[in-house]
N, C-alpha and C positions, 0 to 999 in steps of 0.2 A: 223656433225662434230663439257650441263648441265648448269646449271645456272651460270652466272658470278658473282653471289652474294657471292659465297663461298670464304672465305679468304684463301690466300696461306698458312697461318700458320696452317690451319686445314687439309692440304692435304700433309703434308711432309712425311707421312708414309702410306704404304698400305700393306696389307697382300699378300704375294706371293702365297697364296693358294686360294685367292678369285676367283670366276668366274665372267665373265663379261656378264651380261644379255643384256646390251645395249652398243653400241659403245661409247668409251670414246671421249669426245669432244676435239678438238685441244686446246681450252682454258684451260680445266681441266688438260690435260697433260702438257701444257706449265707451268701452275702454280705449279704443283707438281714438275716438274723438276727444276723450279726456287727455290722453297723452299728447295729441297734437296741440290742443289749446293750452295745456300746461306748459309746453315748451316755449310759448310766446309770452308767458308771464313769469315774473320772479316769485314763484310760489315755493315755499319750503318743500323739499323732497318728501319729508315725513307726512305733510298734509296731503300731498298728491298721492302718496301710497295709501293713506287711509281712505281717500275718496275712491280708490279703485276697488274697494271691497265693501260689502254691506255690513251694517252693524249687527243685524240678526236676520235669519231666515227661519220662519216657523213652517214646519211640515206636519200635517195632520191627516189622519184617516177618518173618513166620514161614512158611517154605515147609513144606508137609506132603505127603508121599507118601501118597495114599489107598490103600485096600486093593486097588483095581482097577489100580494102577500109575500113575494120573494124578497130577499135582502141582497143588496149590492153595495160594495164598498168602493168609495172614491177617494182620491188624493187631493188635498188642498194645500196651498202655500200662501204665506204672507211675508214678503221680503221688505225689510226696513233698512233703508240705505244710510241716511244721515239725518240727524235731528239737531244739529248745532244751532239752527236759526228758529226752531220751533217744533211742534208735534209733526210726526210723520203724516204724509198726505198722499193719497193715490187711489187709483181705480181698483175694482174687483171684477175679474172676468170669468165667465163660464165658457170654456172652449176646449175641444179635444186636444189641442196642441199646447195647452198651458204647461209650462215646465219651470223648474227651479231657476235655470239660467235666464229664461225669458223674464220672469218676475224680477230677478236681480237687475238685469239690464234696464227694464222699464222703470224700476224704482230709482235708478241713477238718473235717468232722463227727468223724472219728476223732481229730483233735487235741483237739477239745473233749471228746470222750468219755473219752479217756485222762486228761485233766486233771481232769475232774469226779470221776473215780474215784481221782485222785491216784496214777496209775501212772507209772513212769519211762519213758514212751514218748511219741513224737510221732505224727503221723497220716500214713497212706499209703493208697492204694487202687490197684488195677490190674485188668486184665482183657484178654480176647481177644474180638474181634468175631466170634463164631461161635455157631451154634445147637448146643449139645452133644448134642441128640437126633439130630442128623444124623451124628454120629461113632460109629464102632464103638469098643469099649473099647481096641483096639490103636491106632486112630487118635488117640484122646484122649490116650493115653499118649505117643505120638510127638510130638504137638503140645505137650504139657506139657513134655517133656524139651527140645525145641528152644527153647521160650520161655524156659525156665530158663537155657539157655546164652546166649541173647540178652541177658538182664538180669542175668547172673551178677555182673558188676562192681558192680551197683547194690544187691544184697541181701547179707545176711549176719547172723549172730546179734547183732552189735553195730552193724549199719548199717540194715537194713530187713528186717522179719520178716513175710512173707506168712502168710495164714490162709485157710480155706475161705470161700466166699461162694456166690452163686447159680451153679449149674452146676458147682461143684467140691465136693470131698468129701475125707475122710481119705485115700483112695487117691491123689488128685491131689497132696496134700501129701507123701505118701510118695515119689512119683515126683520131686517137686522136691527133696526132701532127698537122695535117692539121686543124682540128676544133679549136684547141687551138690557133694556129698561126693566123688563120683568125680573131679571136676575138681580138688578141693582136696587129694585124696590122703589124706583121713582122714574118719571118720564125724562129721558135724556136725549132730546132731539139732536144735539150737537155731535153725537157719536158717528154719524154719517152725514154726507151731503148728497144732493141729487134726489131727495125725497119728494113725494107729492106735497104741494103747498098746504094741504089740509093737515099735515102732521109736521109742519115746520120747514118744508122745502121752500126754495126761492123761485119766484117767477123768473123766467128767462134762462134757467139753468140748462135745459136740454138743448136750446138753440145756441148757447154761448160759444162752444168751440167753433162752430161754423161762422158765427158772427165775427169772432176774432180773426178768422181766416180772411173774411171779406174786408175787414178794417185794415189789416196788414197789407192785403193785395192793393187796396185803394191808395194807401199811403206810399207804397213802393212804386206803384205806377206813376203817381204824382212826382215822386223823387226822380224817377227815370224820364220825366217829361213825356209821359204817354197818357193822354186823356182816356178815361174809362170809356167814353163814347166811341173811341176808335180802337177798342181793345177786344180781341176774341179770346174766349176762355173755354178750356175743356176740363171737365171734372170727372175723375175716376172715383166711383163710389158715390151713390146717391142715398146714403143713410142720413143720420141726423146732422153730421158735419157737412158733407158734400151738398146736401139739399139746402141747408140753411145758407151756406156760403153762396151757392149758385143763385138762389132767389134774391138775396140781398144785392149781389153784384148786378143782377139783371135790373133790379129796381133802381140802382145807381147809374145805369146807362150802359153797362158792358153787354157784349153779345156772347151769350153762352151757346156754343156750337155743338157740344157733345157732353152727354152725361151717361153713366153706366151703373149697372149693378152686377151681380154675380153671373148673370146670363149673357152679358154683353153690353154694347153701347148703342145709343141712338145718336145719329149725327146729321146735322144740317148746316152746311157752310154759311147759309144766310141767317142762321140763328134759330134756336128752339124757343117755344113758349114754355119756359121752365115751370111756370106756375101751374100749368095743366098736367104736369107729370107727377104722379104720386111718389113720395119718398118711400124708402124701405119700411119706415115705421108706419106710414099711412096704409101702404098696400105692398107687402113683401114681393119682391121680384117682379114688379110691374113695369119697369122702365121700358123694356123692349116689347111689351105685349102688343102694342098697336103700331109698332114701327114697320115701315116698308123695307128699310135696309138696316141690317144689324152688323156692327163691327165688334170684333172681340176686344177685350180690355187691353191687350198688348198694342193693337192698332190705335186705340185711343191715345195711348201714351206718345205715339209717334206722329200725331197730327201736326200740321203746320199751323200753329196757333201762337198767339202772343203770350198767353199765360196757361200753364198746366198746373192743376191742383190734384195731386194724388191723395185721395181722402178715403181709400179703401183699406188696404192692409200694409204691413211692413214688407220691405224688400221688393217693392214694385219696380224700382229703377235700380238695375244692377250693372256690373261691368259688361254684361252681354247685350244690353239694349241702350245704355247711356249715350252711345255715339249716334243713336237714331233719334234722340230727342230733338225736336225742331223748335220748341218753345224758347223764347228769350228769358222767361221768368218762370221758375218753379216755386210754388208756395205749398209747403208740406202740411196737408190737413190731417193725414194719418200719423201715427207714431212710428218713426223709423222707416219711411217709405224709400229712402235712398241709402244704399250701402256705402261704406267708406270708400271703396274703389270707384264706384259710380260717381260719387261726389267729386273726386279728383278729375275724372273725365269731363264732367259737366263744367268744371272750372276752366279746364283747358279750352273748352269750346266757347267760353265766354258767357255761359248761361248763369244767370243770377239765381241762387237758391236761398229762399227764406226758410230757416229751419223750423221744425216742429215745435221746439221748446219755446219759440216766440209765437209762431203763427196760430197754433191751436190752444194757446194758453188761456183762452177765454173760459174754458171749462173749469179749470182750477181757480181762476180768478173769481168767477161767480160762486164757486163752492166756498171760497173765502167769505164772500158777501153773505152766503147762506149761514155759515158758521157764526159770523158776527150777529146775524139776526137771531139765531138760536140762543147764543150766549146772552144776548140782551132781551130776548123774548119780545122782539119788535119787528114786524114785517115791513119790507120795502115794496113799493109799487114797481111794476114792470118798467115804467118810464125811468125811475131812479136807477134801477139795476142796469138798464141799457146805457144811461148817461154815465154812470160810474165806470162801466166796462169800457166805453169809448175813451174816457179820460185815462184809465190805467193802460190800455193797449197803446194809445198814442204816446204816452210817456215812456213805456218800455221800448217801443219801436224807435223813438228818438234817442234813447240811451244806446241802443245797438247801432243805429245809424251814425252816431258820433264816433264810435269806435271804428266803423268802416271807413269814415272820412279821415280820421286822425291817424290810423295805423295802416290804411291801405290793405286791409285783409278782407277775406270772404265774410259774408253775413253770418255763416255758421260759427266761424272762428270769433267774430265780434260778439255774438250772443254768449259764447262760452267765456270770453274774456269778462263780460259784464257779470255773469253768474259766478264764475270761479273767484273773481276778485272779492265779491261779497261773502262767499262761503269761506274763503281763506282768511279774510279779516275776522270773521266770527270765530273760527278755530284758533287763530292767533290770540284773540282777546280772551278766550276761555281757557286756553292751554290744554295740556294732556293730563288726565287723571293718572296719578302714579300707579 
């Protein structure tokens, strides 16, 4: 998830007929999207050039003593893109395909995501190149604590605030908080978000990205004059995002006809009982365990449904399969599930695409709520968290919708217009240090 040497100015256009022989990197996609959106705004070229590059990328080596006494060395990254509006903010993933370019690209998306939600944060992303399934719980804890020590000078509640991502969870965040606090000599819960509530975490944080996907889907369907009670939905990926979104949409009246995990999809054109299907967090790889007929994940993407929610991995919709998408509305639950070329193809087909930087922004929004709770040492109820999230998501959706209506642009372009306008204004106000 191509070289970061390519200038954004050279990637502003791409043929919608090209085929993608290799997956598009997150960095390449982010820069292309920046160039496209920047061309629609009167943003100073210097600011646009600054936003095409990260402020810093930390690379560290992490020695780990395995349970059998052997020592293995892993590589970790923390990319910090832009902090003009506040501390860096973004997830931390443990995955074998973590790379510098992936972290930089994802950190750029976090910058846009925080700005479109009007949060006082910039963007960051990090990770360790490791398969977390190969680690025992004790090994994962030791790896996490050593990584925290290696990047300790780069993070902090007013500097850079990590959160869970692929392969990490609330326990991982608790270890980071503890390791950081022990070195600082005081308990500092605000150094990370996504922690267990017992140590300063927020209620509703794990479900928040999926909840925001559901809220945005509901608002967009209403805007398109499509009642949820008459809407069919397919969800690729039944992890924390996909499962939360599917269950909430089902509760609101939508018909969920297909959900999937890594092993494939269960499909029923008359509708599934989503509440009875375990999510990946509840029972890993259980979606298809009791299914009579199993579809592969590619087939799920091509189902004739009203709404498609790709909530699994990046690059799910590419130039090779975009013309097979039959959904009228795509709501991006995962980060970067649609490549730049595929986005153009979907636009030509008249498919509405709600971008990830808006749709799944519930995670970082509730992380902001958690940070506020930690700073003020005062906990919020789940009801308050969900009410506040509803308010913030609808407000952000309306800001993007206004740009769609006023400019006649795609939803992704409109979201970038909202985000870049706010970021550019902050850069313009602060100026450039000599």
